C-alpha positions in Angstrom: 22.4 16.8 11.9 21.8 15.2 15.3 18.3 14.6 16.7 17.0 17.9 18.1 14.0 16.4 19.8 14.8 16.2 23.5 13.1 12.9 24.2 14.4 9.3 24.0 11.1 7.5 23.4 8.5 8.3 20.7 5.7 8.1 23.3 7.2 11.0 25.2 6.2 13.3 22.4 2.7 12.6 23.4 3.5 13.4 27.1 4.8 16.8 26.0 1.8 17.6 23.8 -0.5 16.7 26.7 1.3 19.0 29.1 1.5 21.9 26.6 -1.9 21.8 24.9 -3.9 19.2 26.7 -7.3 20.6 25.6 -6.4 20.7 21.9 -8.0 17.9 19.7 -5.5 15.1 19.0 -7.5 12.4 17.3 -10.8 12.6 15.4 -12.6 9.5 14.2 -16.1 8.5 13.3 -16.8 7.1 16.8 -14.4 9.1 19.0 -12.7 12.4 19.6 -9.8 12.7 22.0 -7.8 15.7 23.2 -4.1 15.4 23.8 -4.7 15.0 27.5 -7.3 12.3 27.0 -5.1 10.4 24.6 -2.2 10.6 27.1 -4.4 9.2 29.9 -5.6 6.3 27.7 -2.0 5.4 26.6 -0.9 5.4 30.2 -3.8 3.0 31.1 -3.0 0.6 28.4 0.8 0.7 29.1 -0.1 -0.3 32.7 -2.3 -3.0 31.3 0.6 -4.4 29.3 2.6 -4.6 32.5 -0.3 -6.3 34.3 -0.3 -8.9 31.4 3.3 -9.7 32.3 4.9 -8.0 29.4 8.4 -6.4 30.0 10.7 -4.3 27.9 11.5 -5.9 24.6 8.4 -8.1 24.3 6.6 -7.8 21.0 2.9 -6.7 20.7 1.2 -7.4 17.3 -1.4 -4.9 16.2 -3.8 -6.4 13.6 -6.1 -3.3 13.4 -7.3 -0.9 10.8 -6.9 2.8 11.3 -8.8 3.6 14.4 -8.2 5.4 17.7 -7.4 2.1 19.5 -4.5 1.4 17.1 -2.9 4.8 17.9 -3.4 4.2 21.7 -2.1 0.6 21.6 1.0 1.7 19.5 2.0 4.5 21.8 1.2 2.4 24.9 3.4 -0.4 23.6 6.3 2.1 23.1 5.7 3.8 26.5 5.9 0.4 28.2 9.2 -0.3 26.6 7.8 -3.0 24.4 8.1 -3.4 20.6 5.1 -2.7 18.3 4.5 -5.1 15.4 1.8 -3.5 13.1 0.2 -6.0 10.8 -1.6 -5.3 7.6 -5.3 -5.9 8.5 -6.0 -7.3 5.1 -3.3 -10.0 5.4 -4.3 -13.6 4.7 -4.3 -16.2 7.5 -1.0 -17.7 6.4 0.7 -14.3 6.3 -0.5 -13.4 9.8 0.7 -16.8 11.2 4.1 -16.3 9.7 4.6 -12.7 11.0 3.3 -13.6 14.5 5.6 -16.6 14.6 8.6 -14.6 13.2 8.2 -11.7 15.6 7.5 -13.9 18.7 4.7 -11.6 19.7 3.2 -12.1 23.2 -0.1 -10.3 22.5 -2.1 -9.7 19.4 -4.7 -7.0 19.2 -7.6 -7.5 16.8 -11.1 -6.1 16.1 -14.1 -7.5 14.3 -12.6 -7.0 10.9 -9.4 -9.0 11.7 -10.4 -11.3 14.5 -11.4 -14.3 12.3 -8.1 -14.2 10.5 -6.1 -13.8 13.6 -7.8 -16.7 15.4 -7.3 -18.9 12.4 -3.7 -17.9 12.1 -2.9 -18.6 15.7 -4.5 -22.0 15.5 -2.1 -22.9 12.7 1.0 -25.0 13.3 3.3 -22.2 12.0 2.1 -19.6 14.6 4.6 -20.9 17.2 7.9 -18.9 17.2 10.7 -20.4 15.3 13.9 -21.5 17.2 15.9 -18.6 15.7 13.4 -16.1 17.1 13.0 -17.8 20.4 16.8 -17.7 20.8 17.1 -13.9 20.4 17.2 -13.5 24.1 16.0 -15.9 26.8 14.4 -13.0 28.7 12.3 -11.6 25.8 11.5 -14.5 23.6 7.9 -15.9 23.2 7.5 -19.6 23.8 3.8 -20.0 23.0 1.0 -18.7 20.8 0.2 -15.1 21.7 -2.8 -14.1 23.7 -5.5 -12.3 21.7 -6.9 -8.9 22.9 -10.3 -8.2 21.3 -11.2 -4.7 20.5 -15.0 -4.0 20.4 -16.2 -7.5 20.7 -16.7 -10.5 23.0 -13.5 -12.3 23.9 -13.2 -16.1 24.1 -12.3 -17.7 27.4 -8.5 -17.7 26.6 -8.6 -14.1 25.2 -9.0 -10.8 26.9 -11.0 -7.7 26.1 -9.4 -4.4 25.1 -11.2 -2.7 28.0 -9.6 -5.1 30.5 -6.2 -3.9 29.2 -7.0 -0.5 30.7 -5.6 -0.3 34.3 -5.7 2.6 36.7 -2.6 3.9 38.4 0.1 6.5 38.3 1.7 7.9 35.1 4.0 5.5 33.3 7.6 6.5 32.7 9.1 5.4 29.4 12.5 3.7 29.4 15.3 6.2 28.6 17.0 4.2 25.8 17.1 5.9 22.4 18.7 2.8 20.9 15.9 0.4 22.2 13.9 -1.3 19.5 10.6 0.4 19.0 8.9 -1.3 16.0 9.1 -4.2 13.6 7.7 -3.3 10.2 7.4 -6.1 7.7 8.7 -5.3 4.3 10.0 -7.3 1.4 13.4 -5.6 1.9 16.3 -7.0 -0.2 16.1 -10.7 0.5 12.8 -12.1 -0.8 10.1 -13.1 1.6 8.9 -10.3 3.9 11.2 -9.6 6.8 10.8 -7.2 9.6 12.8 -4.0 9.6 14.1 -3.1 13.1 13.5 0.6 13.8 14.7 2.0 17.1 13.4 5.0 18.9 16.5 6.8 17.6 15.6 6.1 14.0 12.0 7.1 14.3 12.7 10.3 16.2 15.5 11.2 13.9 13.3 11.0 10.8 10.5 12.9 12.5 13.0 15.6 13.3 14.6 15.5 9.8 11.3 15.8 8.0 10.2 18.7 10.2 13.3 20.8 9.2 12.2 21.5 5.7 11.1 25.1 4.9 8.2 25.2 5.3 7.6 22.3 7.6 5.2 19.7 6.3 2.9 20.0 9.4 2.5 22.8 12.0 0.6 22.9 15.3 -2.5 24.4 13.9 -2.9 21.8 11.1 -5.7 19.3 10.7 -4.1 16.3 9.1 -5.8 13.5 7.1 -5.0 10.1 8.5 -6.3 7.7 5.8 -2.9 6.2 5.0 -2.7 2.9 6.8 -0.8 3.1 10.1 0.7 -0.4 9.7 2.8 1.2 6.9 5.8 3.4 7.8 4.5 6.3 5.8 1.3 6.6 7.9 3.0 5.5 11.1 6.0 7.8 11.3 5.8 10.3 8.5 2.2 11.2 9.3 1.5 10.3 12.9 5.1 11.2 13.8 4.7 14.8 12.6 1.3 15.1 14.3 2.9 14.0 17.6 5.8 16.4 17.1 3.7 19.4 16.4 0.6 18.7 18.4 -1.6 19.0 15.4 -4.9 17.1 14.9 -5.1 13.8 13.1 -8.4 12.9 11.4 -8.5 9.1 11.0 -10.2 7.2 8.2 -10.3 3.4 8.2 -9.7 3.1 4.5 -9.7 5.3 1.4 -13.0 5.8 -0.4 -13.0 8.5 -3.1 -16.3 10.0 -2.0 -16.2 9.4 1.7 -12.6 10.6 2.1 -13.3 13.9 0.2 -16.3 14.4 2.4 -14.2 13.8 5.5 -11.6 16.4 4.3 -14.4 19.0 3.8 -16.3 18.2 7.0 -13.3 18.4 9.2 -11.6 21.3 7.3 -8.4 19.3 6.8 -5.4 21.4 5.9 -2.7 18.7 5.2 -3.5 15.7 3.0 -0.8 12.9 2.9 -1.8 10.3 0.4 -0.4 7.6 -1.9 -0.5 8.1 -5.7 -3.7 6.0 -6.3 -5.7 8.6 -4.2 -4.7 11.4 -6.5 -5.5 9.3 -9.6 -8.9 8.5 -8.2 -9.7 12.2 -7.5 -8.2 14.1 -10.3 -11.2 14.0 -12.7 -13.8 14.9 -10.2 -15.8 18.1 -10.9 -16.2 18.9 -7.2 -12.5 18.4 -6.3 -11.5 22.1 -5.9 -14.5 22.8 -3.6 -13.9 19.7 -1.4 -10.2 20.6 -1.0 -10.8 24.3 -0.3 -9.2 24.2 3.1 -6.1 22.2 2.0 -2.8 24.0 1.9 -0.5 21.0 1.5 -0.9 17.7 -0.4 1.9 15.2 0.1 2.3 12.2 -2.2 4.6 9.3 -1.3 5.0 5.5 -1.2 5.2 5.2 -4.9 5.7 6.9 -8.3 3.1 9.5 -9.5 2.6 10.1 -13.2 3.6 13.6 -14.2 0.5 14.2 -16.3 -1.6 13.3 -13.2 0.4 15.8 -11.1 -0.1 18.6 -13.6 -3.9 18.0 -14.0 -4.4 17.8 -10.3 -2.5 21.1 -9.7 -4.4 22.9 -12.5 -7.8 21.7 -11.2 -7.2 22.6 -7.5 -4.4 25.2 -7.4 -2.7 23.0 -4.8 1.0 22.1 -5.5 1.7 18.4 -5.1 4.7 17.7 -2.8 6.5 14.5 -3.5 9.4 12.6 -2.0 11.4 9.4 -1.8 11.7 7.1 1.1 11.9 3.5 2.3 10.9 1.6 5.4 14.5 1.1 6.3 14.9 4.9 6.5 11.9 5.5 8.7 11.0 6.5 5.9 11.7 10.0 4.4 14.9 10.5 2.4 14.0 13.3 0.1 11.2 15.9 -0.3 10.2 18.5 -2.8 9.1 20.8 0.0 11.1 24.0 0.0 12.9 23.3 -3.3 13.0 26.4 -5.5 11.5 24.6 -8.5 9.4 21.5 -8.7 11.0 19.7 -11.6 8.9 17.1 -13.5 9.8 13.6 -12.3 11.9 14.8 -9.4 11.6 13.4 -5.9 13.2 16.5 -4.4 16.3 16.9 -2.3 17.6 15.1 0.8 15.9 16.3 3.9 18.2 18.0 6.5 20.2 15.4 8.4 20.1 12.7 5.6 23.1 12.2 3.4 22.6 10.7 -0.1 24.9 9.7 -2.9 24.6 7.7 -6.1 27.1 5.0 -6.8 27.9 3.5 -10.2 28.5 -0.2 -10.9 32.2 0.2 -10.1 31.6 1.5 -6.6 32.5 5.1 -7.4 30.3 8.1 -7.0 28.3 8.6 -10.2 28.5 11.9 -12.1 25.8 14.4 -12.4 22.8 13.0 -14.3 24.4 9.6 -14.3 22.2 6.8 -13.0 23.4 4.5 -10.2 22.3 2.9 -7.0 21.1 5.3 -4.3 22.9 5.1 -1.0 21.8 7.0 2.2 23.2 7.7 5.6 21.7 9.2 8.7 20.4 8.6 12.3 17.1 7.6 10.8 18.4 4.3 9.3 17.2 0.9 10.6 19.3 -1.6 12.5 18.9 -4.4 10.0 16.3 -7.1 9.7 14.8 -9.1 12.5 16.1 -10.9 14.4 19.8 -11.0 13.5 20.3 -7.5 12.1 21.0 -8.7 8.6 21.6 -6.1 5.9 22.2 -3.3 8.4 24.0 -0.2 7.3 27.7 -0.6 6.7 30.3 0.3 9.3 30.5 3.8 8.1 26.8 4.2 8.2 25.8 3.9 4.5 22.9 1.9 3.3 22.6 0.7 -0.3 18.9 1.0 -1.0 18.7 -1.1 -4.1 17.0 1.7 -6.0 18.4 3.3 -9.1 18.4 7.0 -9.7 20.4 10.1 -10.5 21.2 13.5 -9.1 21.1 16.6 -11.2 23.4 19.6 -10.8 21.1 21.0 -8.1 21.1 17.9 -6.1 17.5 16.9 -7.0 16.9 13.2 -7.1 15.2 11.4 -10.0 14.2 7.7 -9.5 14.9 5.5 -12.5 14.3 1.9 -11.5 14.8 -0.6 -8.8 17.7 -3.1 -8.5 15.3 -5.5 -6.9 12.2 -6.7 -8.7 9.8 -5.4 -6.1 6.3 -4.5 -7.4 4.8 -1.5 -5.6 1.0 -1.8 -5.5 -0.7 1.2 -3.9 2.5 2.0 -2.1 2.9 -1.5 -0.7 5.8 -3.8 -1.6 5.1 -7.1 -3.3 8.1 -9.4 -3.7 7.6 -11.6 -6.8 9.2 -14.7 -5.2 6.5 -14.7 -2.5 3.7 -14.7 -5.1 5.6 -17.2 -7.3 5.9 -19.6 -4.3 2.1 -19.5 -3.8 1.4 -20.0 -7.6 3.7 -23.0 -7.7 1.5 -24.7 -5.1 -1.3 -25.0 -7.7 -1.4 -28.4 -9.5 -0.7 -28.0 -13.2 1.8 -25.2 -12.8 5.2 -26.2 -14.2 6.9 -22.8 -13.9 5.9 -19.2 -13.2 7.2 -15.7 -13.1 5.9 -12.5 -11.7 6.5 -9.0 -12.9 5.0 -5.6 -12.3 2.9 -3.7 -14.9 1.7 -0.1 -14.9 -1.8 0.3 -13.4 -3.6 3.6 -13.3 -5.2 3.4 -9.9 -2.6 1.5 -8.0 0.7 2.6 -9.7 1.6 -1.0 -10.5 -0.1 -4.4 -10.5 1.0 -8.0 -10.3 1.1 -10.0 -13.5 2.0 -13.7 -13.4 3.2 -15.7 -16.3 2.4 -19.4 -16.0 3.8 -22.3 -18.0 1.5 -25.3 -17.5 2.5 -28.9 -17.1 1.7 -31.0 -20.3 -1.3 -32.6 -18.7 -2.8 -29.5 -17.2 -6.3 -28.2 -18.3 -5.3 -24.8 -19.5 -8.9 -23.5 -19.4 -9.2 -24.2 -15.7 -5.7 -23.5 -14.6 -5.9 -19.6 -14.6 -9.1 -19.8 -12.4 -7.4 -22.2 -10.1 -4.3 -19.9 -9.7 -6.5 -16.9 -9.1 -8.6 -18.8 -6.4 -5.5 -20.1 -4.7 -3.9 -16.7 -4.6 -7.1 -15.2 -3.1 -6.8 -17.7 -0.2 -3.1 -17.3 0.4 -2.3 -13.7 -0.3 -3.4 -10.3 0.7 -5.5 -8.5 -1.9 -2.8 -6.1 -3.1 -0.4 -9.1 -3.7 -2.9 -11.0 -5.8 -2.4 -11.1 -9.6 -4.3 -8.6 -11.6 -3.5 -10.7 -14.7 -2.5 -14.3 -15.5 -1.0 -15.2 -18.8 -0.5 -18.8 -19.8 2.5 -19.4 -22.0 4.0 -22.6 -23.4 7.4 -21.7 -21.9 9.2 -18.9 -20.1 12.3 -17.3 -21.5 15.5 -18.1 -19.7 19.0 -16.6 -19.5 22.2 -18.5 -20.2 22.4 -19.3 -16.5 19.0 -20.9 -16.4 17.2 -18.1 -14.6 13.9 -16.8 -15.9 14.7 -13.8 -18.1 12.2 -11.3 -16.6 13.7 -8.5 -18.6 12.3 -10.1 -21.7 8.8 -10.4 -20.2 8.9 -6.7 -19.2 10.1 -5.8 -22.7 7.2 -7.7 -24.1 4.7 -5.8 -21.9 6.3 -2.5 -22.9 5.9 -3.4 -26.6 2.3 -4.2 -26.0 1.7 -1.0 -24.2 3.2 0.9 -27.1 1.1 -1.0 -29.6 4.1 -2.8 -31.1 3.1 -6.4 -30.2 
């Protein structure tokens, strides 16, 4: 299926909504309400401001903001100006922000009061200057210095600029007409270890917005009020949620972060009809006595970004009468690959079928198509796929368009997908990828750590949690070492990457090749969970 959306830039979806239903509410937040016409005007103003700040097509703009109206405006203005958006996790540690800013070669970095101290500290670090490989991407679009900070809702220092100053009056801004232009860099652990930025073009983003909308029924329609509590720095919130709202001209109700009480109150107060969430949200709500009343206006609940326990699904559905729709996706697919929406039967454990326009197959270890119910690696193909990792396009889809996802699953006779495991050792915490090697590198920095290994363990509220095994040096104080590891990780890693547990062991198990045998560590945890160890 080819893209049926007749635009070449994601921001042009906004232009169409503004012309068709300009007075309809587009964004609702605690401190602001914007119609589609008002949103379009503000996006134009910031796009002009980016040009005034000497940004040209291809320049990167880092967005270190929580969910708020200004993040949506800045994201769409960046795209309308032909620049590349680089959304950053607002809870990232200083070192992480420094690495992502340097890696992307961002020219500007937007921050608010919640992220400004971290951003300022990150940009003062030595590693905030773009690496030579990034600076060499193209001479015309590379950054050569630390980016300028744009301060949202706060005073700017002398070398910074205020967000208000980024608003410039003028005529409407026309977006570049290049569907293959790079639109966004989204940092993900990918297949290679440390976080790398997936390069998503306007073609990929628009294709997946279109593909997801072709289910029957569609996930969002023009009269819906959609909950926007999923973080917009994540592909699920950015393209699966905001993208559908832009396509349909629905209303997005923004929440800065999930809070079990406040978010339910927001759903009830704004009469939300579509609730896209991650599994920890459902786990946090499922036992509430007021759940059905608070969700009385909801017609669709979408769960993604991680596995959801079947017993939680059944209890939630029995308490609310709302069927939980699930799916499978990945950043590199922008993100939706499968969905249970429109499937005749919601099978326990199934992630649904490939959405229209996405091809999917399961390959066995010999490189042949796996049989029905036989597990293998999931491969996908479609216009929604990324163009590889920044800056050199590494690990892009093959010449015939297929992408090996690194995830293990099987297809039943109806074509429904069941996820079994992951080839990589990613740990998914609240829908966010944590790559063990990144955490291990930080733990090894602690004096007294001889060797360490990170695995994921089941966690009720977050899906999975990080567990680190530490083998101390002979002279280490074992009583103090665990506390030192925890404190160091708190300084160097975002909260969701920090270990939920630390186990000190005399030695780690190794394979014949000398690698840490993490399978044995996982087996040990499984035995403990089953009460066998």
